[in-house]
C-alpha positions as CSV (number, residue, x, y, z in Angstrom):
1,X,0.0,0.0,0.0
2,X,2.9,2.4,0.8
3,X,4.5,1.9,-2.7
4,X,1.1,2.6,-4.3
5,X,0.8,5.8,-2.4
6,X,4.3,6.8,-3.5
7,X,3.5,5.8,-7.1
8,X,0.5,8.2,-7.1
9,X,2.2,11.0,-5.2
10,X,5.4,11.5,-7.3
11,X,5.2,14.7,-9.4
12,X,5.8,12.9,-12.7
13,X,3.6,10.8,-14.9
14,X,4.4,7.1,-14.9
15,X,3.1,4.3,-17.0
16,X,4.3,0.7,-16.9
17,X,3.7,-1.7,-19.8
18,X,4.6,-5.4,-20.0
19,X,6.8,-6.8,-22.8
20,X,3.7,-7.3,-25.0
21,X,2.8,-3.6,-24.6
22,X,-0.2,-4.0,-22.3
23,X,-0.6,-1.4,-19.7
24,X,0.2,-2.8,-16.2
25,X,0.1,0.4,-14.1
26,X,-0.5,4.1,-14.6
27,X,-0.6,7.0,-12.2
28,X,-2.9,10.0,-12.0
29,X,-0.1,12.4,-13.0
30,X,0.3,10.6,-16.3
31,X,-3.4,11.1,-17.0
32,X,-3.1,14.8,-15.9
33,X,-0.2,15.4,-18.2
34,X,-1.9,13.5,-21.1
35,X,-5.6,14.0,-20.5
36,X,-6.4,12.5,-24.0
37,X,-5.4,9.1,-22.5
38,X,-8.0,9.0,-19.7
39,X,-9.6,6.0,-21.3
40,X,-6.6,3.8,-20.8
41,X,-7.4,0.6,-18.8
42,X,-5.0,-1.8,-17.0
43,X,-4.4,-4.8,-19.3
44,X,-5.2,-2.8,-22.4
45,X,-2.6,-2.6,-25.2
46,X,-1.0,0.8,-25.9
47,X,-3.1,3.2,-27.9
48,X,-2.6,3.3,-31.6
49,X,-4.3,6.7,-31.9
50,X,-0.9,8.5,-32.0
51,X,0.9,6.2,-34.4
52,X,1.4,8.9,-37.0
53,X,3.6,11.0,-34.7
54,X,7.2,9.8,-34.7
55,X,8.1,11.3,-31.3
56,X,4.9,10.5,-29.5
57,X,5.0,9.0,-26.0
58,X,3.5,5.8,-27.4
59,X,5.9,5.4,-30.2
60,X,8.8,6.1,-27.9
61,X,7.6,3.3,-25.6
62,X,7.1,1.0,-28.6
63,X,10.7,1.8,-29.7
64,X,12.0,0.8,-26.2
65,X,9.9,-2.4,-26.3
66,X,11.4,-3.4,-29.6
67,X,15.0,-2.3,-29.1
68,X,15.2,-3.1,-25.4
69,X,17.3,0.0,-25.0
70,X,16.7,2.7,-22.4
71,X,15.7,6.2,-23.7
72,X,16.5,9.1,-21.4
73,X,15.3,12.7,-21.6
74,X,13.7,12.6,-25.0
75,X,12.0,16.0,-25.7
76,X,8.6,15.7,-27.1
77,X,6.0,18.4,-28.1
78,X,2.4,17.3,-27.9
79,X,-0.7,19.2,-28.8
80,X,-3.9,18.7,-26.9
81,X,-7.5,19.2,-28.0
82,X,-7.3,22.9,-27.3
83,X,-4.3,23.2,-29.7
84,X,-2.1,24.2,-26.7
85,X,1.4,22.6,-27.0
86,X,2.7,20.7,-24.1
87,X,6.5,20.3,-23.8
88,X,7.4,17.0,-22.3
89,X,10.5,15.1,-21.4
90,X,10.2,11.3,-21.5
91,X,12.5,8.6,-20.2
92,X,11.9,4.9,-20.7
93,X,13.5,2.4,-18.4
94,X,13.7,-1.4,-19.0
95,X,12.1,-3.6,-16.4
96,X,13.4,-7.1,-15.7
97,X,11.8,-10.0,-13.8
98,X,13.4,-11.9,-10.9
99,X,15.4,-14.0,-13.4
100,X,16.9,-10.9,-15.0
101,X,14.9,-11.3,-18.2
102,X,13.3,-8.3,-20.0
103,X,9.7,-7.9,-18.7
104,X,8.5,-4.5,-19.8
105,X,9.0,-0.8,-19.8
106,X,8.4,2.0,-17.3
107,X,7.9,5.4,-18.9
108,X,8.4,8.5,-16.8
109,X,7.1,11.7,-18.3
110,X,7.6,15.3,-17.0
111,X,5.7,18.3,-18.2
112,X,8.3,21.1,-18.8
113,X,5.9,23.5,-20.5
114,X,6.5,26.1,-17.7
115,X,10.2,26.0,-18.4
116,X,9.6,26.6,-22.1
117,X,7.3,29.6,-21.2
118,X,10.0,31.1,-19.0
119,X,12.6,30.6,-21.7
120,X,10.4,32.4,-24.2
121,X,9.9,35.3,-21.8
122,X,13.7,35.6,-21.2
123,X,14.4,35.4,-25.0
124,X,11.9,38.3,-25.5
125,X,13.9,40.4,-23.1
126,X,16.9,40.2,-25.4
127,X,15.5,41.2,-28.8
128,X,16.1,44.3,-31.0
129,X,12.9,45.9,-29.8
130,X,15.0,47.0,-26.8
131,X,17.3,49.1,-29.0
132,X,16.1,52.5,-29.9
133,X,18.7,53.8,-32.4
134,X,17.3,54.0,-35.9
135,X,20.1,55.7,-37.9
136,X,21.9,53.9,-40.7
137,X,24.9,53.1,-38.6
138,X,22.8,51.5,-35.9
139,X,20.8,49.5,-38.4
140,X,24.1,48.2,-39.8
141,X,25.2,47.2,-36.3
142,X,21.8,45.4,-35.8
143,X,22.3,43.5,-39.0
144,X,25.9,42.6,-38.1
145,X,24.7,41.3,-34.6
146,X,22.1,39.0,-36.3
147,X,24.8,37.6,-38.6
148,X,27.3,37.1,-35.7
149,X,24.7,35.2,-33.7
150,X,24.8,32.5,-36.4
151,X,28.6,32.1,-36.4
152,X,30.6,30.2,-33.8
153,X,33.2,32.8,-33.0
154,X,34.4,35.1,-30.2
155,X,33.2,38.7,-30.4
156,X,34.8,41.8,-28.8
157,X,32.4,44.7,-28.4
158,X,34.0,48.1,-27.7
159,X,32.6,51.5,-27.2
160,X,31.9,54.3,-24.7
161,X,30.1,53.7,-21.4
162,X,26.3,53.6,-21.7
163,X,26.2,52.9,-25.5
164,X,24.4,49.4,-25.1
165,X,27.4,47.1,-25.4
166,X,25.9,44.7,-22.8
167,X,22.6,44.6,-24.6
168,X,24.3,43.6,-27.9
169,X,26.4,41.0,-26.0
170,X,23.3,39.5,-24.4
171,X,21.4,39.5,-27.7
172,X,24.2,37.8,-29.6
173,X,24.6,35.2,-26.8
174,X,20.9,34.5,-26.6
175,X,20.5,34.1,-30.4
176,X,23.5,31.9,-30.8
């Protein structure tokens, strides 16, 4: 009973399938992260509804079942019924029976959408909308900064105090 409580309380989604792909256990967090899957029943084979998506959770579990290789931290973007993308990180672990033979897969899924949202907000802070200069020389520097962001090189930015060197450095760093 204690292990079942732990299984339901961990802040990640967990689904366990046997070597044939039939669901053996699933926690509430998995269903919360993937509400489209609320119809899953213990003993039921994996859903085929997402087969068209190469990086779907189901296909990743199927891949682990067939290859018998652990997959760690695979980034997946899923869209739900409201067309809102969820950013997920999935890890699949091999399960062995008492004799050490392959017996199934445990998939652990984390919703990292909030991290993606924070990343987007930070990236927005370092865009050219923060720069106010509009003369030809400044436009040339903006263009050069965009080009430098795509090149793996060291950049030295010089200029007088208060001219925005740090903003350019942060912009180039964020875009590279």
